[in-house]
MDAnalysis code that builds the backbone (N, CA, C; Angstrom):
import MDAnalysis as mda
import numpy as np

u = mda.Universe.empty(615, n_residues=205, atom_resindex=np.repeat(np.arange(205), 3), trajectory=True)
u.add_TopologyAttr("name", ["N", "CA", "C"] * 205)
u.add_TopologyAttr("resid", np.arange(1, 206))
u.add_TopologyAttr("resname", ["MET", "ASP", "PHE", "GLU", "ILE", "PHE", "LEU", "GLN", "ARG", "SER", "LEU", "SER", "TYR", "SER", "GLY", "LEU", "ILE", "ILE", "ILE", "GLY", "PHE", "VAL", "PHE", "ILE", "HIS", "LEU", "ALA", "GLY", "LEU", "VAL", "TYR", "ALA", "GLY", "ILE", "ASN", "PRO", "SER", "GLY", "PHE", "GLU", "ILE", "TYR", "ALA", "SER", "ASN", "LEU", "HIS", "SER", "ASN", "ILE", "PHE", "LEU", "PRO", "TYR", "ILE", "GLU", "ILE", "GLY", "LEU", "ALA", "SER", "ILE", "PHE", "PHE", "ILE", "HIS", "ILE", "ILE", "LEU", "THR", "PHE", "ASN", "LYS", "VAL", "VAL", "LYS", "ASN", "ILE", "SER", "SER", "VAL", "ASN", "LYS", "ALA", "SER", "LEU", "ILE", "SER", "ARG", "ARG", "ASN", "ASP", "PHE", "LEU", "GLY", "VAL", "LEU", "ALA", "TYR", "LYS", "ILE", "GLN", "PRO", "ILE", "SER", "GLY", "LEU", "ILE", "LEU", "VAL", "SER", "PHE", "LEU", "ILE", "ILE", "HIS", "LEU", "PHE", "GLN", "LEU", "ARG", "PHE", "PRO", "ARG", "PRO", "GLU", "VAL", "ASN", "LEU", "GLU", "LEU", "ALA", "SER", "LEU", "LYS", "ASN", "ASN", "LEU", "GLU", "SER", "ILE", "GLN", "ASN", "LEU", "VAL", "LEU", "TYR", "CYS", "LEU", "ALA", "SER", "ILE", "SER", "LEU", "PHE", "PHE", "HIS", "MET", "PHE", "GLN", "GLY", "ILE", "GLU", "SER", "GLY", "HIS", "ARG", "SER", "LEU", "GLY", "ILE", "LEU", "ASN", "THR", "LYS", "ASN", "SER", "LEU", "ASN", "ILE", "ARG", "TYR", "ALA", "GLY", "ARG", "LEU", "ILE", "SER", "ILE", "LEU", "PHE", "GLY", "LEU", "SER", "PHE", "LEU", "ILE", "VAL", "THR", "LEU", "ASP", "LEU", "ARG", "PHE", "ILE"])
u.atoms.positions = np.array([
    [-173.831, 195.630, 58.558],
    [-172.776, 194.911, 59.271],
    [-173.410, 193.954, 60.280],
    [-172.900, 192.704, 60.302],
    [-173.365, 191.722, 61.260],
    [-173.114, 192.227, 62.680],
    [-174.090, 191.975, 63.583],
    [-173.984, 192.499, 64.949],
    [-172.770, 191.922, 65.672],
    [-172.449, 190.654, 65.418],
    [-171.299, 190.024, 66.067],
    [-169.997, 190.702, 65.623],
    [-169.922, 191.042, 64.339],
    [-168.740, 191.744, 63.836],
    [-168.648, 193.123, 64.464],
    [-169.801, 193.785, 64.606],
    [-169.836, 195.106, 65.243],
    [-169.291, 195.033, 66.668],
    [-169.678, 194.004, 67.422],
    [-169.195, 193.841, 68.793],
    [-167.694, 193.591, 68.821],
    [-167.205, 192.758, 67.909],
    [-165.774, 192.458, 67.858],
    [-164.962, 193.711, 67.527],
    [-165.462, 194.502, 66.589],
    [-164.737, 195.717, 66.209],
    [-164.811, 196.767, 67.323],
    [-165.938, 196.818, 68.010],
    [-166.071, 197.743, 69.140],
    [-165.076, 197.385, 70.237],
    [-164.897, 196.082, 70.458],
    [-163.916, 195.612, 71.438],
    [-162.514, 196.034, 71.019],
    [-162.214, 195.904, 69.732],
    [-160.883, 196.250, 69.230],
    [-160.627, 197.754, 69.309],
    [-161.601, 198.552, 68.876],
    [-161.421, 200.013, 68.903],
    [-161.300, 200.536, 70.331],
    [-162.109, 199.997, 71.237],
    [-162.019, 200.425, 72.632],
    [-160.661, 200.040, 73.206],
    [-160.150, 198.869, 72.810],
    [-158.828, 198.448, 73.257],
    [-157.730, 199.367, 72.770],
    [-157.826, 199.815, 71.519],
    [-156.837, 200.734, 70.965],
    [-156.847, 202.070, 71.706],
    [-158.028, 202.553, 72.028],
    [-158.133, 203.813, 72.778],
    [-157.516, 203.661, 74.164],
    [-157.765, 202.520, 74.793],
    [-157.211, 202.272, 76.130],
    [-155.692, 202.182, 76.068],
    [-155.155, 201.559, 75.014],
    [-153.695, 201.494, 74.854],
    [-153.113, 202.901, 74.745],
    [-153.811, 203.776, 74.016],
    [-153.363, 205.169, 73.907],
    [-153.340, 205.852, 75.262],
    [-154.388, 205.632, 76.048],
    [-154.449, 206.213, 77.391],
    [-153.344, 205.657, 78.276],
    [-153.138, 204.343, 78.210],
    [-152.103, 203.704, 79.035],
    [-150.719, 204.244, 78.667],
    [-150.498, 204.488, 77.377],
    [-149.215, 205.048, 76.933],
    [-148.992, 206.435, 77.529],
    [-150.032, 207.277, 77.490],
    [-149.925, 208.625, 78.060],
    [-149.686, 208.547, 79.569],
    [-150.382, 207.622, 80.219],
    [-150.220, 207.436, 81.667],
    [-148.794, 206.982, 81.992],
    [-148.272, 206.071, 81.188],
    [-146.908, 205.585, 81.385],
    [-145.898, 206.708, 81.184],
    [-146.112, 207.515, 80.147],
    [-145.205, 208.638, 79.885],
    [-145.177, 209.595, 81.078],
    [-146.344, 209.834, 81.681],
    [-146.412, 210.698, 82.859],
    [-145.635, 210.125, 84.027],
    [-145.709, 208.808, 84.231],
    [-144.995, 208.161, 85.329],
    [-143.487, 208.190, 85.102],
    [-143.077, 207.996, 83.859],
    [-141.648, 208.070, 83.532],
    [-141.138, 209.488, 83.791],
    [-141.930, 210.476, 83.407],
    [-141.574, 211.876, 83.641],
    [-141.480, 212.154, 85.144],
    [-142.347, 211.522, 85.931],
    [-142.322, 211.694, 87.390],
    [-141.007, 211.214, 87.971],
    [-140.485, 210.118, 87.403],
    [-139.210, 209.599, 87.882],
    [-138.044, 210.486, 87.500],
    [-138.167, 211.174, 86.364],
    [-137.090, 212.050, 85.889],
    [-137.143, 213.419, 86.545],
    [-138.357, 213.962, 86.654],
    [-138.535, 215.322, 87.169],
    [-139.757, 215.370, 88.081],
    [-139.620, 214.963, 89.353],
    [-140.770, 214.908, 90.269],
    [-141.498, 216.233, 90.430],
    [-140.761, 217.332, 90.567],
    [-141.414, 218.641, 90.743],
    [-142.152, 219.051, 89.484],
    [-141.571, 218.773, 88.344],
    [-142.237, 219.080, 87.076],
    [-143.492, 218.248, 86.888],
    [-143.443, 216.997, 87.355],
    [-144.617, 216.128, 87.271],
    [-145.760, 216.670, 88.117],
    [-145.446, 217.184, 89.307],
    [-146.491, 217.726, 90.183],
    [-147.160, 218.940, 89.542],
    [-146.384, 219.760, 88.857],
    [-146.955, 220.910, 88.148],
    [-147.868, 220.424, 87.017],
    [-147.378, 219.429, 86.293],
    [-148.166, 218.835, 85.205],
    [-149.476, 218.253, 85.742],
    [-149.392, 217.491, 86.855],
    [-150.579, 216.871, 87.450],
    [-151.566, 217.919, 87.935],
    [-151.044, 218.984, 88.550],
    [-151.907, 220.050, 89.057],
    [-152.653, 220.743, 87.920],
    [-151.939, 221.026, 86.844],
    [-152.565, 221.675, 85.677],
    [-153.602, 220.758, 85.031],
    [-153.270, 219.479, 84.971],
    [-154.190, 218.513, 84.380],
    [-155.485, 218.426, 85.178],
    [-155.360, 218.334, 86.490],
    [-156.527, 218.143, 87.347],
    [-157.394, 219.395, 87.453],
    [-156.828, 220.546, 87.128],
    [-157.602, 221.790, 87.174],
    [-158.230, 222.126, 85.822],
    [-157.970, 221.290, 84.827],
    [-158.516, 221.533, 83.490],
    [-160.031, 221.332, 83.505],
    [-160.768, 222.282, 82.956],
    [-162.227, 222.228, 83.006],
    [-162.796, 221.083, 82.160],
    [-162.002, 220.578, 81.218],
    [-162.490, 219.495, 80.355],
    [-162.209, 218.117, 80.946],
    [-161.406, 218.060, 82.016],
    [-161.016, 216.761, 82.571],
    [-162.200, 215.893, 82.988],
    [-163.225, 216.422, 83.670],
    [-164.362, 215.566, 84.059],
    [-165.037, 214.889, 82.869],
    [-165.144, 215.611, 81.755],
    [-165.778, 215.043, 80.565],
    [-164.886, 213.958, 79.949],
    [-163.575, 214.204, 79.973],
    [-162.633, 213.203, 79.468],
    [-162.688, 211.949, 80.331],
    [-162.767, 212.134, 81.647],
    [-162.834, 211.001, 82.563],
    [-164.109, 210.194, 82.349],
    [-165.218, 210.876, 82.116],
    [-166.482, 210.179, 81.844],
    [-166.370, 209.367, 80.557],
    [-165.751, 209.974, 79.542],
    [-165.560, 209.273, 78.278],
    [-164.682, 208.046, 78.438],
    [-163.571, 208.202, 79.169],
    [-162.663, 207.082, 79.399],
    [-163.343, 205.979, 80.212],
    [-164.093, 206.381, 81.237],
    [-164.804, 205.400, 82.064],
    [-165.787, 204.604, 81.208],
    [-166.459, 205.276, 80.283],
    [-167.414, 204.601, 79.395],
    [-166.705, 203.601, 78.489],
    [-165.550, 204.017, 77.967],
    [-164.783, 203.135, 77.076],
    [-164.270, 201.921, 77.835],
    [-163.757, 202.140, 79.047],
    [-163.297, 201.024, 79.872],
    [-164.451, 200.064, 80.161],
    [-165.611, 200.619, 80.493],
    [-166.775, 199.779, 80.817],
    [-167.183, 198.956, 79.605],
    [-167.236, 199.587, 78.437],
    [-167.596, 198.876, 77.207],
    [-166.595, 197.767, 76.926],
    [-165.307, 198.078, 77.080],
    [-164.265, 197.081, 76.807],
    [-164.371, 195.897, 77.764],
    [-164.628, 196.172, 79.022],
    [-164.744, 195.103, 80.016],
    [-165.942, 194.206, 79.707],
    [-167.081, 194.820, 79.414],
    [-168.293, 194.046, 79.118],
    [-168.113, 193.200, 77.858],
    [-167.532, 193.792, 76.810],
    [-167.345, 193.060, 75.556],
    [-166.311, 191.950, 75.712],
    [-165.269, 192.199, 76.510],
    [-164.261, 191.158, 76.759],
    [-164.884, 189.996, 77.517],
    [-165.678, 190.312, 78.532],
    [-166.365, 189.272, 79.303],
    [-167.281, 188.462, 78.394],
    [-167.996, 189.140, 77.525],
    [-168.897, 188.476, 76.582],
    [-168.128, 187.535, 75.653],
    [-166.965, 187.996, 75.188],
    [-166.151, 187.179, 74.289],
    [-165.609, 185.947, 75.003],
    [-165.134, 186.133, 76.239],
    [-164.595, 185.004, 77.012],
    [-165.673, 183.952, 77.252],
    [-166.864, 184.404, 77.627],
    [-167.970, 183.474, 77.883],
    [-168.310, 182.686, 76.614],
    [-168.334, 183.363, 75.475],
    [-168.643, 182.679, 74.215],
    [-167.565, 181.666, 73.851],
    [-166.296, 182.056, 74.080],
    [-165.201, 181.132, 73.774],
    [-165.264, 179.886, 74.639],
    [-165.609, 180.081, 75.913],
    [-165.693, 178.943, 76.833],
    [-166.886, 178.052, 76.487],
    [-168.024, 178.687, 76.214],
    [-169.243, 177.922, 75.930],
    [-169.150, 177.151, 74.620],
    [-168.387, 177.692, 73.663],
    [-168.262, 177.017, 72.371],
    [-167.053, 176.086, 72.330],
    [-166.302, 176.048, 73.442],
    [-165.084, 175.245, 73.522],
    [-164.218, 175.528, 72.296],
    [-163.921, 176.803, 72.106],
    [-163.181, 177.248, 70.935],
    [-161.697, 176.901, 71.066],
    [-161.242, 175.913, 70.257],
    [-159.853, 175.488, 70.327],
    [-159.068, 175.846, 69.073],
    [-159.727, 176.523, 68.143],
    [-159.069, 176.823, 66.865],
    [-157.813, 177.658, 67.064],
    [-157.924, 178.686, 67.920],
    [-156.772, 179.556, 68.144],
    [-155.640, 178.796, 68.813],
    [-155.978, 177.909, 69.761],
    [-154.953, 177.148, 70.466],
    [-154.249, 176.173, 69.530],
    [-154.999, 175.566, 68.618],
    [-154.407, 174.630, 67.668],
    [-153.430, 175.346, 66.744],
    [-153.824, 176.541, 66.289],
    [-152.972, 177.296, 65.376],
    [-151.716, 177.794, 66.067],
    [-151.722, 177.781, 67.419],
    [-150.570, 178.277, 68.165],
    [-149.918, 177.171, 68.997],
    [-150.028, 175.941, 68.559],
    [-149.568, 174.828, 69.399],
    [-148.073, 174.917, 69.703],
    [-147.287, 175.576, 68.853],
    [-145.854, 175.734, 69.095],
    [-145.516, 177.111, 69.676],
    [-146.543, 177.844, 70.041],
    [-146.369, 179.201, 70.570],
    [-146.771, 179.204, 72.039],
    [-145.826, 178.889, 72.920],
    [-146.138, 178.707, 74.328],
    [-146.743, 179.963, 74.943],
    [-146.102, 181.124, 74.749],
    [-146.595, 182.353, 75.358],
    [-147.958, 182.754, 74.796],
    [-148.145, 182.519, 73.478],
    [-149.429, 182.837, 72.869],
    [-150.548, 182.006, 73.460],
    [-150.293, 180.708, 73.643],
    [-151.287, 179.815, 74.241],
    [-151.549, 180.205, 75.693],
    [-150.475, 180.498, 76.424],
    [-150.625, 180.887, 77.827],
    [-151.429, 182.175, 77.953],
    [-151.121, 183.173, 77.115],
    [-151.846, 184.448, 77.163],
    [-153.320, 184.245, 76.851],
    [-153.616, 183.342, 75.905],
    [-155.003, 183.046, 75.546],
    [-155.737, 182.390, 76.707],
    [-155.068, 181.434, 77.352],
    [-155.718, 180.679, 78.423],
    [-155.983, 181.528, 79.670],
    [-155.040, 182.428, 79.982],
    [-155.187, 183.204, 81.214],
    [-155.813, 184.572, 80.974],
    [-156.346, 184.802, 79.770],
    [-156.960, 186.093, 79.478],
    [-158.027, 186.486, 80.503],
    [-158.911, 185.560, 80.913],
    [-159.898, 185.953, 81.939],
    [-159.237, 186.362, 83.252],
    [-158.155, 185.667, 83.638],
    [-157.471, 185.978, 84.891],
    [-156.756, 187.315, 84.798],
    [-156.042, 187.529, 83.693],
    [-155.327, 188.800, 83.527],
    [-156.313, 189.967, 83.479],
    [-157.446, 189.753, 82.839],
    [-158.467, 190.802, 82.787],
    [-159.039, 191.099, 84.156],
    [-159.287, 190.050, 84.939],
    [-159.835, 190.227, 86.281],
    [-158.851, 190.968, 87.183],
    [-157.576, 190.646, 87.066],
    [-156.551, 191.340, 87.853],
    [-156.501, 192.820, 87.474],
    [-156.570, 193.103, 86.190],
    [-156.513, 194.494, 85.726],
    [-157.729, 195.296, 86.191],
    [-158.909, 194.681, 86.148],
    [-160.112, 195.369, 86.620],
    [-160.018, 195.631, 88.118],
    [-159.561, 194.631, 88.873],
    [-159.404, 194.795, 90.322],
    [-158.407, 195.906, 90.637],
    [-157.299, 195.896, 89.902],
    [-156.287, 196.944, 90.092],
    [-156.861, 198.318, 89.783],
    [-157.609, 198.417, 88.687],
    [-158.169, 199.700, 88.285],
    [-159.091, 200.269, 89.354],
    [-159.947, 199.430, 89.911],
    [-160.885, 199.877, 90.950],
    [-160.125, 200.351, 92.189],
    [-159.156, 199.544, 92.638],
    [-158.378, 199.906, 93.832],
    [-157.554, 201.163, 93.577],
    [-156.943, 201.240, 92.404],
    [-156.115, 202.393, 92.045],
    [-156.933, 203.688, 92.035],
    [-158.149, 203.609, 91.533],
    [-159.015, 204.785, 91.502],
    [-159.375, 205.253, 92.910],
    [-159.654, 204.316, 93.791],
    [-159.999, 204.698, 95.157],
    [-158.777, 205.179, 95.944],
    [-157.597, 204.811, 95.466],
    [-156.382, 205.283, 96.130],
    [-155.985, 206.688, 95.673],
    [-156.169, 206.978, 94.372],
    [-155.643, 208.229, 93.824],
    [-156.675, 209.086, 93.103],
    [-157.939, 208.709, 93.188],
    [-158.965, 209.532, 92.523],
    [-160.132, 209.853, 93.453],
    [-160.487, 208.946, 94.314],
    [-161.611, 209.146, 95.239],
    [-161.143, 208.980, 96.686],
    [-160.602, 210.030, 97.325],
    [-160.469, 211.392, 96.818],
    [-159.150, 211.591, 96.080],
    [-159.068, 212.682, 95.349],
    [-157.839, 213.010, 94.651],
    [-156.841, 213.618, 95.637],
    [-155.557, 213.278, 95.530],
    [-154.554, 213.853, 96.433],
    [-154.500, 215.373, 96.325],
    [-154.064, 216.012, 97.388],
    [-153.935, 217.463, 97.382],
    [-152.849, 217.892, 96.403],
    [-152.854, 219.171, 96.067],
    [-151.890, 219.716, 95.112],
    [-150.468, 219.434, 95.588],
    [-149.625, 219.005, 94.650],
    [-148.204, 218.700, 94.897],
    [-147.982, 217.455, 95.754],
    [-149.033, 216.648, 95.943],
    [-148.886, 215.424, 96.737],
    [-149.255, 214.165, 95.945],
    [-149.389, 214.308, 94.635],
    [-149.773, 213.173, 93.787],
    [-148.732, 212.056, 93.872],
    [-147.480, 212.408, 93.657],
    [-146.408, 211.416, 93.659],
    [-146.190, 210.849, 95.059],
    [-146.284, 211.701, 96.056],
    [-146.120, 211.248, 97.438],
    [-147.216, 210.255, 97.820],
    [-148.431, 210.495, 97.353],
    [-149.549, 209.590, 97.642],
    [-149.337, 208.230, 96.986],
    [-148.844, 208.264, 95.756],
    [-148.575, 207.007, 95.044],
    [-147.487, 206.211, 95.770],
    [-146.406, 206.895, 96.151],
    [-145.318, 206.214, 96.859],
    [-145.804, 205.679, 98.206],
    [-146.658, 206.435, 98.854],
    [-147.195, 205.997, 100.142],
    [-148.019, 204.713, 99.987],
    [-148.799, 204.625, 98.917],
    [-149.576, 203.412, 98.655],
    [-148.671, 202.218, 98.395],
    [-147.539, 202.472, 97.719],
    [-146.629, 201.385, 97.385],
    [-145.820, 200.908, 98.584],
    [-145.896, 201.626, 99.702],
    [-145.230, 201.170, 100.924],
    [-145.871, 199.889, 101.437],
    [-147.142, 199.708, 101.107],
    [-147.850, 198.484, 101.505],
    [-147.424, 197.336, 100.593],
    [-147.031, 196.208, 101.208],
    [-146.616, 195.044, 100.424],
    [-147.764, 194.544, 99.553],
    [-148.993, 194.597, 100.104],
    [-150.157, 194.143, 99.330],
    [-150.343, 194.988, 98.071],
    [-150.212, 196.306, 98.221],
    [-150.344, 197.191, 97.064],
    [-149.212, 196.971, 96.073],
    [-148.002, 196.792, 96.586],
    [-146.852, 196.563, 95.706],
    [-147.057, 195.301, 94.881],
    [-147.510, 194.235, 95.530],
    [-147.775, 192.978, 94.817],
    [-148.870, 193.174, 93.766],
    [-149.929, 193.902, 94.138],
    [-151.025, 194.142, 93.201],
    [-150.544, 194.936, 91.988],
    [-149.749, 195.986, 92.208],
    [-149.247, 196.805, 91.102],
    [-148.332, 195.980, 90.187],
    [-147.503, 195.112, 90.784],
    [-146.621, 194.258, 89.981],
    [-147.429, 193.238, 89.185],
    [-148.442, 192.640, 89.830],
    [-149.311, 191.699, 89.130],
    [-150.062, 192.375, 87.983],
    [-150.470, 193.627, 88.207],
    [-151.168, 194.376, 87.161],
    [-150.247, 194.618, 85.965],
    [-148.969, 194.907, 86.224],
    [-148.003, 195.112, 85.140],
    [-147.826, 193.843, 84.322],
    [-147.707, 192.708, 85.012],
    [-147.555, 191.421, 84.332],
    [-148.833, 191.062, 83.573],
    [-149.977, 191.329, 84.185],
    [-151.265, 191.043, 83.538],
    [-151.462, 191.911, 82.305],
    [-150.998, 193.171, 82.371],
    [-151.087, 194.062, 81.210],
    [-150.295, 193.482, 80.044],
    [-149.116, 192.951, 80.355],
    [-148.293, 192.312, 79.321],
    [-149.058, 191.182, 78.638],
    [-149.612, 190.273, 79.430],
    [-150.313, 189.126, 78.857],
    [-151.584, 189.549, 78.126],
    [-152.295, 190.526, 78.685],
    [-153.548, 190.968, 78.070],
    [-153.286, 191.622, 76.711],
    [-152.245, 192.445, 76.631],
    [-151.883, 193.074, 75.363],
    [-151.280, 192.054, 74.407],
    [-150.521, 191.107, 74.940],
    [-149.901, 190.043, 74.145],
    [-150.958, 189.308, 73.335],
    [-152.078, 189.030, 73.999],
    [-153.189, 188.353, 73.340],
    [-154.045, 189.325, 72.542],
    [-154.290, 190.509, 73.109],
    [-155.291, 191.407, 72.567],
    [-154.910, 192.139, 71.296],
    [-153.637, 192.526, 71.159],
    [-153.249, 193.318, 69.986],
    [-153.434, 192.529, 68.695],
    [-152.944, 191.301, 68.681],
    [-153.098, 190.473, 67.485],
    [-154.564, 190.136, 67.243],
    [-155.280, 189.806, 68.308],
    [-156.698, 189.478, 68.189],
    [-157.490, 190.676, 67.679],
    [-157.125, 191.880, 68.147],
    [-157.816, 193.087, 67.713],
    [-157.631, 193.354, 66.232],
    [-156.409, 193.163, 65.737],
    [-156.150, 193.359, 64.304],
    [-156.935, 192.347, 63.471],
    [-157.064, 191.136, 64.013],
    [-157.838, 190.111, 63.298],
    [-159.314, 190.512, 63.228],
    [-159.856, 191.022, 64.332],
    [-161.265, 191.425, 64.379],
    [-161.552, 192.591, 63.439],
    [-160.549, 193.463, 63.257],
    [-160.734, 194.625, 62.392],
    [-160.518, 194.293, 60.918],
    [-160.116, 193.049, 60.644],
    [-159.915, 192.633, 59.262],
    [-158.601, 193.102, 58.681],
    [-157.680, 193.533, 59.538],
    [-156.386, 194.043, 59.081],
    [-155.392, 192.909, 58.905],
    [-155.523, 191.865, 59.716],
    [-154.576, 190.753, 59.722],
    [-154.758, 189.891, 58.476],
    [-153.669, 189.613, 57.782],
    [-153.707, 188.698, 56.638],
    [-152.400, 187.909, 56.589],
    [-152.285, 187.006, 55.615],
    [-151.117, 186.128, 55.554],
    [-149.820, 186.894, 55.316],
    [-149.910, 188.072, 54.695],
    [-148.704, 188.845, 54.386],
    [-148.168, 189.613, 55.593],
    [-149.082, 190.099, 56.437],
    [-148.621, 190.949, 57.537],
    [-148.769, 190.313, 58.910],
    [-149.274, 189.082, 58.962],
    [-149.598, 188.475, 60.255],
    [-148.387, 188.386, 61.183],
    [-147.241, 187.974, 60.641],
    [-146.053, 187.857, 61.490],
    [-145.552, 189.219, 61.952],
    [-145.586, 190.211, 61.054],
    [-145.144, 191.560, 61.433],
    [-146.022, 192.136, 62.542],
    [-147.347, 191.963, 62.398],
    [-148.272, 192.454, 63.418],
    [-148.070, 191.693, 64.726],
    [-147.863, 190.388, 64.633],
    [-147.653, 189.580, 65.836],
    [-146.402, 190.033, 66.582],
    [-145.287, 190.192, 65.855],
    [-144.039, 190.569, 66.511],
    [-144.087, 192.002, 67.039],
    [-144.696, 192.901, 66.258],
    [-144.811, 194.296, 66.708],
    [-145.695, 194.375, 67.950],
    [-146.808, 193.647, 67.937],
    [-147.717, 193.644, 69.086],
    [-147.050, 193.090, 70.325],
    [-146.266, 192.045, 70.154],
    [-145.598, 191.439, 71.304],
    [-144.477, 192.329, 71.836],
    [-143.804, 193.026, 70.931],
    [-142.785, 193.971, 71.380],
    [-143.419, 195.091, 72.189],
    [-144.551, 195.606, 71.713],
    [-145.260, 196.668, 72.434],
    [-145.726, 196.170, 73.798],
    [-146.260, 194.947, 73.839],
    [-146.755, 194.407, 75.115],
    [-145.614, 194.226, 76.110],
    [-144.452, 193.797, 75.622],
    [-143.280, 193.652, 76.497],
    [-142.841, 195.009, 77.023],
    [-142.775, 196.004, 76.149],
    [-142.340, 197.347, 76.545],
    [-143.290, 197.948, 77.582],
    [-144.587, 197.789, 77.361],
    [-145.573, 198.339, 78.300],
    [-145.497, 197.628, 79.649],
    [-145.575, 196.302, 79.616],
    [-145.573, 195.548, 80.866],
    [-144.296, 195.754, 81.659],
    [-143.152, 195.665, 80.991],
    [-141.865, 195.820, 81.660],
    [-141.680, 197.241, 82.179],
    [-142.115, 198.232, 81.395],
    [-141.973, 199.637, 81.806],
    [-142.779, 199.926, 83.067],
    [-144.024, 199.454, 83.122],
    [-144.842, 199.671, 84.315],
    [-144.248, 198.948, 85.526],
    [-143.696, 197.759, 85.299],
    [-143.079, 197.013, 86.395],
    [-141.859, 197.752, 86.930],
    [-141.017, 198.265, 86.031],
    [-139.816, 199.007, 86.435],
    [-140.189, 200.290, 87.157],
    [-141.174, 201.011, 86.624],
    [-141.611, 202.266, 87.260],
    [-142.161, 201.994, 88.648],
    [-142.935, 200.922, 88.788],
    [-143.492, 200.563, 90.103],
    [-142.392, 200.292, 91.114],
    [-141.423, 199.487, 90.730],
    [-140.324, 199.155, 91.633],
    [-139.446, 200.372, 91.910],
    [-139.276, 201.203, 90.888],
    [-138.486, 202.418, 91.063],
    [-139.136, 203.370, 92.077],
    [-140.449, 203.556, 91.953],
    [-141.159, 204.434, 92.885],
    [-141.180, 203.863, 94.307],
    [-141.135, 202.543, 94.387],
    [-141.209, 201.903, 95.713],
    [-139.864, 201.915, 96.443],
    [-138.780, 201.659, 95.709],
    [-137.505, 201.436, 96.368],
    [-136.487, 202.567, 96.205],
    [-136.759, 203.519, 95.334],
    [-135.791, 204.603, 95.103],
    [-136.363, 205.941, 95.558],
])
């Protein structure tokens, strides 16, 4: 396998794993809004699991690989002045916008991830205070803006990334391209909008 293809597929697979993690994280936040006490029990059990440190190390490695490979791809696209994708999407405003701001959306997400970890992981909130700590962080207007920007950036990043990932994996073809595009965009809308709603719900309700 060509090394460039290997890097592209590694970027796609790491992205798929991250989407799975983000989905589980979103489900936990939705559950927190429905049953706060049940969420605290769930969080406490999760954090006391002996396998959690190994899972966190694995996830951190995947995030790091994805960030490095994404940065590498952006640099190559800029250096080669790659306009092929933009030309093919000249009538697709959101697709072009998502492509153009991919470096910005990625930078916002990385910044959010670092800040979020230092808010809720280093150190970890005490037992039964996970949700209270999150709400306390959202009391800050700066944090609220950052969380909202991260939700919007997630939408754009997935909007661009899901279709691009399928193309890198060789799954995208003329027969399924529209189905994959529409399904990917629906997923990106659901994820971005859901995180935005959950953020505002935790802040104001």
